[in-house]
MDAnalysis code that builds the backbone (N, CA, C; Angstrom):
import MDAnalysis as mda
import numpy as np

u = mda.Universe.empty(249, n_residues=83, atom_resindex=np.repeat(np.arange(83), 3), trajectory=True)
u.add_TopologyAttr("name", ["N", "CA", "C"] * 83)
u.add_TopologyAttr("resid", np.arange(1, 84))
u.add_TopologyAttr("resname", ["MET", "SER", "LYS", "THR", "GLU", "ASN", "ASP", "ASN", "ASN", "LEU", "SER", "PHE", "GLU", "GLU", "GLY", "LEU", "ASP", "LYS", "LEU", "GLU", "ALA", "ILE", "VAL", "GLU", "GLU", "MET", "GLU", "SER", "GLY", "ASP", "LEU", "LYS", "LEU", "ASP", "ALA", "LEU", "VAL", "ASP", "ARG", "TYR", "GLU", "GLU", "GLY", "SER", "LYS", "LEU", "LEU", "VAL", "GLN", "CYS", "ASP", "LYS", "LYS", "ILE", "SER", "GLU", "ALA", "GLU", "MET", "LYS", "ILE", "GLU", "ILE", "LEU", "ARG", "ASN", "LYS", "ASP", "ALA", "SER", "ASP", "PRO", "GLN", "PHE", "LYS", "ASP", "PHE", "ASP", "PRO", "ASP", "SER", "GLU", "ASP"])
u.atoms.positions = np.array([
    [0.860, -1.075, 0.069],
    [0.145, 0.060, 0.308],
    [1.076, 1.330, -0.043],
    [0.743, 2.532, -0.782],
    [1.373, 3.203, -1.158],
    [0.899, 4.384, 0.096],
    [1.895, 5.408, 0.375],
    [1.565, 6.061, 1.642],
    [0.227, 7.130, 0.964],
    [0.117, 7.513, -0.091],
    [-1.115, 8.198, -0.500],
    [-2.193, 7.443, -0.293],
    [-2.518, 6.148, -0.469],
    [-3.201, 4.920, -0.269],
    [-3.643, 5.285, 1.571],
    [-2.344, 4.910, 2.110],
    [-2.544, 4.716, 3.579],
    [-3.032, 5.915, 4.132],
    [-2.683, 7.279, 3.968],
    [-3.528, 8.311, 4.238],
    [-4.744, 8.670, 4.076],
    [-5.011, 8.053, 3.081],
    [-6.732, 8.316, 2.742],
    [-7.283, 7.294, 3.333],
    [-6.898, 6.712, 4.176],
    [-7.379, 5.811, 5.249],
    [-7.692, 6.011, 6.762],
    [-7.005, 7.421, 6.782],
    [-6.752, 7.988, 8.314],
    [-8.002, 8.657, 8.302],
    [-8.348, 8.578, 9.799],
    [-9.613, 9.485, 10.413],
    [-9.300, 10.736, 10.275],
    [-10.289, 11.705, 10.263],
    [-10.247, 12.958, 10.488],
    [-8.939, 13.642, 12.087],
    [-9.191, 12.878, 13.036],
    [-8.012, 13.182, 13.892],
    [-6.484, 12.717, 13.778],
    [-6.629, 11.352, 12.949],
    [-5.198, 11.253, 12.524],
    [-4.605, 11.946, 11.713],
    [-5.560, 12.572, 10.656],
    [-4.940, 13.658, 9.419],
    [-4.478, 14.510, 9.933],
    [-5.335, 15.224, 11.254],
    [-5.010, 16.239, 11.491],
    [-3.764, 16.485, 12.152],
    [-3.571, 15.431, 12.825],
    [-2.349, 14.967, 14.118],
    [-1.185, 15.068, 12.967],
    [-1.123, 14.338, 12.165],
    [-0.183, 14.309, 11.349],
    [-0.063, 15.579, 10.383],
    [-0.938, 16.408, 10.069],
    [-0.938, 17.471, 9.771],
    [-0.092, 18.692, 10.468],
    [-0.458, 18.433, 11.631],
    [0.259, 19.442, 12.680],
    [1.680, 18.916, 12.992],
    [1.787, 17.545, 12.968],
    [3.597, 17.135, 12.770],
    [4.024, 17.742, 11.868],
    [3.639, 17.642, 10.629],
    [4.420, 18.063, 9.319],
    [4.628, 19.730, 9.614],
    [3.550, 20.771, 10.192],
    [3.672, 21.745, 10.107],
    [5.120, 22.156, 11.287],
    [5.079, 21.260, 12.501],
    [5.851, 21.609, 13.462],
    [7.339, 21.326, 12.545],
    [7.295, 20.227, 11.620],
    [8.675, 19.774, 11.286],
    [9.042, 21.093, 10.179],
    [7.759, 21.579, 9.617],
    [8.515, 22.559, 8.444],
    [9.014, 23.841, 9.251],
    [8.720, 23.975, 10.543],
    [8.751, 25.122, 11.295],
    [9.731, 25.236, 11.881],
    [10.518, 23.930, 12.244],
    [11.710, 23.926, 12.858],
    [13.088, 24.645, 12.438],
    [12.923, 24.507, 11.005],
    [14.008, 25.213, 10.175],
    [14.987, 24.318, 10.072],
    [15.125, 22.582, 10.388],
    [15.799, 21.992, 10.234],
    [15.683, 21.263, 8.779],
    [14.614, 21.380, 8.175],
    [14.741, 20.603, 6.740],
    [15.221, 21.582, 5.492],
    [16.089, 20.801, 4.600],
    [16.351, 21.271, 3.430],
    [15.407, 21.559, 2.411],
    [15.339, 22.519, 1.418],
    [14.217, 23.010, 0.644],
    [13.568, 21.685, -0.034],
    [14.335, 20.944, -0.425],
    [13.887, 19.847, -1.160],
    [12.406, 18.785, -0.080],
    [13.326, 18.615, 1.073],
    [12.102, 18.267, 2.082],
    [10.876, 19.088, 2.298],
    [11.230, 20.037, 2.513],
    [10.503, 21.139, 2.713],
    [9.136, 21.064, 1.857],
    [9.715, 20.956, 0.266],
    [8.432, 20.990, -0.761],
    [7.650, 19.679, -0.558],
    [8.478, 18.785, -0.446],
    [7.839, 17.235, 0.163],
    [7.009, 17.359, 0.998],
    [7.297, 17.387, 2.179],
    [6.266, 17.986, 3.489],
    [5.058, 19.205, 2.894],
    [5.309, 20.042, 2.281],
    [4.378, 20.914, 1.989],
    [3.184, 20.150, 1.067],
    [3.765, 19.332, 0.029],
    [3.169, 18.581, -0.702],
    [2.214, 17.766, 0.089],
    [2.874, 17.318, 1.002],
    [2.221, 16.061, 1.655],
    [0.942, 16.617, 2.498],
    [1.521, 17.700, 3.170],
    [0.322, 18.370, 3.924],
    [-0.845, 19.082, 3.200],
    [-0.421, 19.279, 1.875],
    [-1.644, 19.967, 1.104],
    [-2.133, 18.712, 0.818],
    [-2.007, 17.456, 0.575],
    [-2.558, 16.553, 0.484],
    [-3.768, 16.091, 1.384],
    [-3.020, 16.014, 2.872],
    [-4.068, 15.855, 3.994],
    [-4.918, 17.082, 4.622],
    [-4.561, 18.038, 4.037],
    [-5.493, 19.345, 4.296],
    [-6.917, 19.149, 3.541],
    [-6.704, 18.594, 1.994],
    [-7.737, 18.538, 1.156],
    [-8.584, 16.894, 1.693],
    [-7.725, 16.183, 2.588],
    [-8.859, 14.712, 2.564],
    [-9.169, 15.368, 4.094],
    [-8.580, 16.125, 5.004],
    [-9.275, 16.736, 6.251],
    [-10.557, 17.396, 6.080],
    [-10.383, 18.561, 5.018],
    [-11.477, 19.241, 4.479],
    [-12.721, 18.175, 3.823],
    [-12.248, 17.010, 3.141],
    [-13.458, 16.464, 2.680],
    [-14.199, 15.665, 3.796],
    [-13.804, 15.578, 4.735],
    [-14.042, 15.005, 5.690],
    [-15.075, 15.688, 6.881],
    [-14.490, 16.979, 6.915],
    [-15.319, 17.906, 7.647],
    [-16.471, 18.313, 6.782],
    [-16.696, 18.116, 5.578],
    [-17.692, 18.668, 4.518],
    [-18.812, 17.105, 4.686],
    [-17.991, 15.713, 4.407],
    [-19.048, 15.075, 4.827],
    [-19.637, 14.924, 6.130],
    [-19.311, 15.384, 7.186],
    [-19.768, 15.050, 8.611],
    [-20.860, 16.461, 8.627],
    [-20.601, 17.465, 7.651],
    [-21.356, 18.616, 7.708],
    [-23.027, 18.117, 6.858],
    [-22.734, 17.893, 5.768],
    [-23.378, 17.220, 5.239],
    [-24.418, 16.044, 5.861],
    [-23.679, 15.272, 6.823],
    [-24.550, 14.251, 7.328],
    [-25.555, 15.070, 8.548],
    [-24.979, 15.899, 9.112],
    [-25.345, 16.831, 10.344],
    [-26.754, 17.392, 9.626],
    [-26.508, 17.979, 8.297],
    [-27.804, 18.800, 7.732],
    [-28.740, 17.661, 7.036],
    [-28.391, 16.754, 6.772],
    [-29.630, 15.522, 6.512],
    [-30.160, 15.309, 7.913],
    [-29.371, 15.335, 8.927],
    [-30.195, 14.735, 10.062],
    [-30.996, 16.118, 10.834],
    [-30.971, 17.279, 10.313],
    [-31.516, 18.152, 10.643],
    [-32.683, 18.528, 10.095],
    [-32.995, 17.708, 9.073],
    [-33.611, 17.884, 7.980],
    [-34.626, 17.104, 8.310],
    [-34.410, 16.223, 9.086],
    [-35.552, 15.080, 9.094],
    [-36.580, 15.625, 9.893],
    [-37.816, 14.983, 9.721],
    [-38.704, 15.306, 10.959],
    [-38.481, 14.766, 12.040],
    [-38.654, 15.840, 13.103],
    [-38.276, 15.315, 14.413],
    [-39.072, 14.511, 15.368],
    [-40.537, 14.460, 14.865],
    [-41.090, 13.423, 15.254],
    [-40.948, 11.648, 15.079],
    [-40.408, 11.651, 13.629],
    [-39.980, 10.628, 13.153],
    [-38.542, 10.502, 12.549],
    [-37.448, 10.268, 13.324],
    [-36.122, 10.677, 13.083],
    [-35.986, 9.424, 12.103],
    [-35.312, 9.470, 10.854],
    [-34.941, 8.339, 9.897],
    [-33.656, 8.247, 9.857],
    [-32.773, 7.868, 10.392],
    [-31.286, 7.676, 10.015],
    [-30.580, 7.227, 8.889],
    [-29.753, 7.530, 7.745],
    [-29.406, 6.552, 7.052],
    [-27.851, 7.020, 6.826],
    [-27.082, 6.311, 6.123],
    [-25.495, 6.596, 6.420],
    [-25.415, 7.576, 5.114],
    [-24.701, 8.478, 5.279],
    [-24.365, 9.475, 4.066],
    [-23.224, 8.910, 3.419],
    [-23.633, 8.858, 1.786],
    [-22.850, 8.315, 0.888],
    [-22.407, 9.768, 0.286],
    [-20.920, 10.188, 0.432],
    [-20.634, 11.551, -0.287],
    [-20.741, 11.228, -1.856],
    [-20.753, 10.012, -2.403],
    [-20.672, 9.678, -4.070],
    [-21.863, 9.652, -4.298],
    [-23.098, 9.645, -3.545],
    [-24.501, 9.437, -4.287],
    [-24.695, 11.105, -5.080],
    [-25.533, 11.021, -5.672],
    [-26.694, 12.350, -5.730],
    [-27.790, 12.912, -4.723],
    [-27.841, 12.173, -4.182],
    [-28.910, 12.389, -2.932],
    [-28.608, 13.197, -2.205],
])
């Protein structure tokens, strides 16, 4: 499994922790330019993944909010569906 595929399976919290570690590493001043660029690219990908997870959670909350309070019906949110 490649690093990108492995990062895609991270929870929001794991992705955020990893992103924070990358930022700390970049701010340390110990990295050479090549490594900085690599970390920036990795961090950018993690940021997109974390943002996607937040958006999915927001959509799920919105679905739950729009349900009739007297008859709540819960269904799994599928970010790939058109519904």
